[in-house]
Residue, then its C-alpha position, 0 to 999 in steps of 0.5 A: x499500500x505505501x508503495x502505491x502511495x509513493x509511486x502516486x506522489x512520484x507521479x504526481x510531482x512528475x505530472x505537474x513538476x516536470x515542465x514538459x510532461x506537463x505541457x504534453x499531458x495537461x497544458x495543451x489538451x487544457x488549452x484546446x478544451x478551454x478555447x473550445x467551451x470558451x463562452x462567446x462575448x458580444x461587443x457590448x459585453x466585451x466592452x462591459x467586462x473591460x469597463x468595470x473595475x473589480x472592487x470589494x466583490x472581487x475578495x468575495x469570489x476568491x474563497x478567502x476574503x480579506x476582511x482587513x480590507x474591508x474594514x480599511x475602507x473608509x466610513x462615509x461621512x459628509x463635509x461640513x459644506x455636504x451637512x450643511x446643504x442637508x441642513x439648510x437647502x434641503x430642509x427648505x426644500x422638504x418644506x416645499x413639498x406637498x407630495x399629495x398635491x403634487x401627484x393628484x392636483x398639479x401632476x408636476x413640482x410647484x414653479x417655486x420648487x422647481x426654481x429652487x431646485x435650479x437656483x440652489x444647485x440641486x442639479x448640478x450635485x455632481x458638476x465640478x465647482x469650476x463649472x459653478x457646480x457643487x461636486x459633492x460626494x457619492x454618498x452625499x448625493x444619495x442622502x440628499x436623493x434619499x431624504x427627498x424621497x422620503x417625502x416625494x418620490x416625484x421631486x426624489x427623482x427629478x433630482x436625482x436624474x441630472x446628477x446620474x446617467x446623463x448629460x452632467x456626468x458624460x460631459x464631466x468624464x469625457x467632454x472636451x473642453x469646449x463642450x464642458x464650457x459650454x453646457x457645464x454652467x447653464x446645467x448647473x444653474x438650472x439654465x439648462x434642463x437635461x435629459x438622456x435618451x437610450x431606450x427605445x420600443x425595441x432596445x430596452x435591457x439590450x441597450x446594444x440592439x438600439x435601432x436609432x441610427x446616425x450617418x456620417x455625411x456631409x450637408x450644410x449646417x449654418x450655412x457651411x457645407x460640415x462633416x457630420x452625422x443625419x440621425x433618426x430616432x424614436x426613444x421612449x420612457x426618458x425622464x425629463x424629456x418633456x421639460x429638457x433643453x439639452x438631450x442626450x442621445x445613444x445611437x448606432x453610429x455608421x459610415x457607409x461612405x468611409x468619410x472617418x476611415x475605414x470602418x463602416x459600422x462605428x457602433x454606439x455613441x453618444x452626442x448632445x443635442x439643443x432640444x430647439x435644434x430643427x427637427x428634434x421632437x419632444x413627445x406626449x408625456x408618459x404616466x409613470x404609475x401616476x408619479x408627477x415627475x416628467x417622463x415621455x418620449x423624444x424622436x427625430x428624423x434625419x436630424x443632422x449635426x456636426x460631428x463636434x456634437x458627439x459627447x467627447x468629440x470625433x474620437x469618441x465616435x462609437x465609444x458610447x457604450x463604454x462610456x455608458x457602462x462605466x457611468x451606470x453606476x450613478x444610476x444603479x449604485x447611487x440614486x435607485x439604492x437611494x430610493x429603496x433606502x429612503x422606503x426602509x427609513x420610513x417604513x421603520x419609523x411610521x410602522x414602529x410608531x403605528x405598531x405602538x398606537x394602534x390598538x386592536x383587542x385591547x393592546x397594540x398591534x405591535x404585541x401580536x407576533x404576527x405583526x412582529x414577523x413582518x415587522x421584524x422584516x422591515x427592521x431588518x431588510x432597513x438596516x441592510x439597506x443603509x449598510x449597502x448604501x454606505x458600502x456602495x457610495x464608499x467604493x464609488x467614492x474611491x474613484x473605483x467602477x465596481x459595476x458587479x457591486x452597482x448591479x448587486x446594490x441595484x436588484x437587491x437594494x430595490x427589491x429590498x424596498x419593495x419587501x418594506x413597502x408590502x410589509x408596512x401596507x399589510x401592517x398599516x392596512x387601512x392607513x396605507x391604502x387611503x390615499x391623501x395628505x396623511x398617507x406616507x405610503x402609498x405614493x412610494x408603494x405605487x412608484x416601486x416598480x419603477x425602480x425595478x424596471x429601469x436601469x435594467x431590468x430586474x430579472x435580467x439584472x439578476x440572471x445575466x449581470x452579476x454573475x455572468x460579469x462577475x465569474x469572468x471580471x472577478x475571477x483571479x484567473x478566468x480573464x487572464x486565461x481568456x486573453x491568453x487564449x486571444x494571443x494569436x502566436x500559439x506558443x506563446x499562448x500556451x505558454x501563458x496559459x500554462x503558468x495560469x493554469x498551474x495557479x488555477x489549480x492550485x487556487x481551485x483545489x485549496x477551495x475545495x479543501x477550504x469549503x470541505x473541511x469548514x463544513x465539516x468543522x462548523x467553520x470554527x477554525x476559520x479566521x476571523x478579524x473580530x472576537x465576539x458576538x459577530x465573529x461566527x458570521x465572517x467564519x460562515x462567510x469564508x466558508x460560503x465564499x469558497x463554496x461559491x469558488x469551488x462552484x463557479x470552477x466546476x460550473x464553468x469547466x462543465x458548461x463553459x459557454x452554455x453557462x450563458x444560457x442557464x440563467x436560472x444556475x447564474x442567478x442563484x450563483x449570483x444570489x450567493x455573491x450579492x447576500x455575502x456582499x449584503x452581509x460584507x456590508x452589514x458587519x462594516x456598518x455595524x463596525x463603522x457604528x462602533x459596535x453598538x450593542x443595541x444594534x446586536x439584535x438587527x445584526x444576528x437577524x440580518x446576517x442569520x438571513x443573509x446566510x441562510x439565503x445564500x446557503x439556500x441558494x447554493x444548495x438549489x444550484x446543486x439539486x439543479x446542477x445539469x451535471x448530476x455527477x458533479x452535482x454529487x460531488x459539490x454536495x459532497x464537498x459544500x454540504x457534506x453534513x446537510x444544509x444547516x444555514x437556518x432562517x431566524x428564529x421566532x424569538x429572535x424577531x420578537x426580541x428585534x421588534x421589542x427593542x424598536x417599539x421605543x424611542x432609541x438611538x438604534x431606532x434613530x440610526x436607522x430612521x434618520x433620513x425622515x426626521x421630522x421638520x416644521x410644516x411637515x404635510x407628509x403624515x410622518x411627523x403626526x404619527x412619530x407625535x403620537x408615538x412619543x406622547x404615548x410612549x411618555x405616558x406608559x406608565x400611566x397606561x400601565x397604572x389603568x391597566x392595572x386598576x382594571x385587572x383589580x376591578x377598580x375601574x371597568x374593563x371595556x370602557x372607551x378611552x376617554x370615558x376610561x380617562x375620566x373614570x380614573x380621575x374621578x376616582x383618584x387613580x391619576x390626577x388632573x395633569x395626568x388626565x390632560x396628558x392621557x387626553x392630549x396623547x390620545x388625541x394624538x393617537x386618533x389623529x394619526x390612525x385616522x386617514x383623509x376622506x373626500x366630498x367627492x373624487 
């Protein structure tokens, strides 16, 4: 037996250690196989792959995340200037918002709010100061949009679009100096309003298939024959189009007469066109789920523009898709996640308050376990949203372009936004469904599908983008191996591939052993950067990261190019990466907050949920793996003792909720975006005032309950009769009687809804 083992060891050493043997037996066959199964990449996929940067998600893909790197990222903070803008301009803007009036009466922002947004630079948050802009951080941009969104989605979208993917951002990054000098100052003060037209009737998520065309030609322009582009387009769903004065346009640029060079099809190009330019048509408004932000159509037929209207000038002809992918982080990583986070803050603040003041069967509805189950999800998901908002904007502010991270943020945060709103509507029920000035949930609930749909539909973001880009872009070897396969000289290609293959084999073997060992030991011996109550989460995440890494390698090895078409498996594996990212954000948020003890019930709930979802996604991917032998191997490696990552226990939900049905620092940390202010017309301040008043009188309510149990007071009396009876029997004082009356008046105001003479 020993002789056989020795011979096997010698064979392995010769096979891998003797280069000529390795090249003939392993490397060349592996290289031929790799080229055969290599997934074909379209030009848009290739550009998307090359455009993004790898950030923290790369660590999560390696199987052994460097937690010190995560903890080393800066804690997001506001500068004094950014904080002053929030304290002054944003607060002033909030007092000008009456969302019910905006949506149901005006169907537009009031003129004074439009002017205030323009004058105070709300449309210039990302424009450099030298052009008159604010030049705020991504975190500040996100916070401003989120605070506005707590009172009006329509107003928030109006602010976020000029600061998202569009002329302002594209000009800042790629514009010529002449273009910047021409447009950025007027955009900064709102003299010009931008929109960006990408989506059309035949091209939505597949933006690379846009049929809108620009033909290079010569025509007369301003009295002179000019080399330019004849454009024909038909776009829809374009936010701010109905009021825009400058149109950013994406189109396919073609040069059939080779006036610019040898290439006939130049590719996607972006140009900037004044909307009063001859031939530009701004069409009718859309009605996006009754929201009042401007959204509509634009078209043009044979509209001639000079070449220097291409953003970045003629040298950027055909580079539009890369420009768009590099700038998508604003919409996907800042704006839409900000709307979702605002939904979380509002639902947590109002639903905890409402659950305390709304009574059924003689006690607050927050004491019922059925309500607590949904309320625990709201609180946990809001903590998660705030954590992910901070980590994602940290990456953007670090000047990286984390395309995979922003895809994760866009998909999962908008879905979490949908979840918190649905749970809040279930709990607040009649309060949530009756629209009126007092309703703070209805418009956000109605508008949520907009976030789900735009900037790439969520279904395709999950099934195609997250793992599709992540598996190749974040893998430490695959992208380099693909590049090696593309080397024209085969000898050089094989040599390069041989070096990478050795590293890849060692990497895969290490992850397989790590996943198996941690599964057998319950991750007890995995390294963790911290001790205490969150230590186990880092250890379990290391285990799941190793499992994802080995499963990714086997999937790409066995399915090759077919993996692209196995969207359900790709989606589940993308879910694993996403849950690891969200869990990382949660732990980072907890650390950045100074490891607050009163946050622990939320952290435990969130982390248990994230690990449960990640393990469930792994298990389902293994169960549906097309190669059953490989599926069995993966199950043995990843879950040899079964999947024991369970969902949070009922008692953790109860503990979590009890700690949040009272004023606290923990509650403030995940509701600060919707702070009260004078003139608040949203109903949020009303329900919060009732909550604080009733909580302040909690000891008096206990005194009344005690008197009812002892028989000194009748068990079932209307509130005001109960207070009066208690006063008459000297159970409470006159001052306490008045306090109870005031608290109950606020309670009734908070639970009541608007009614109308006619609609």
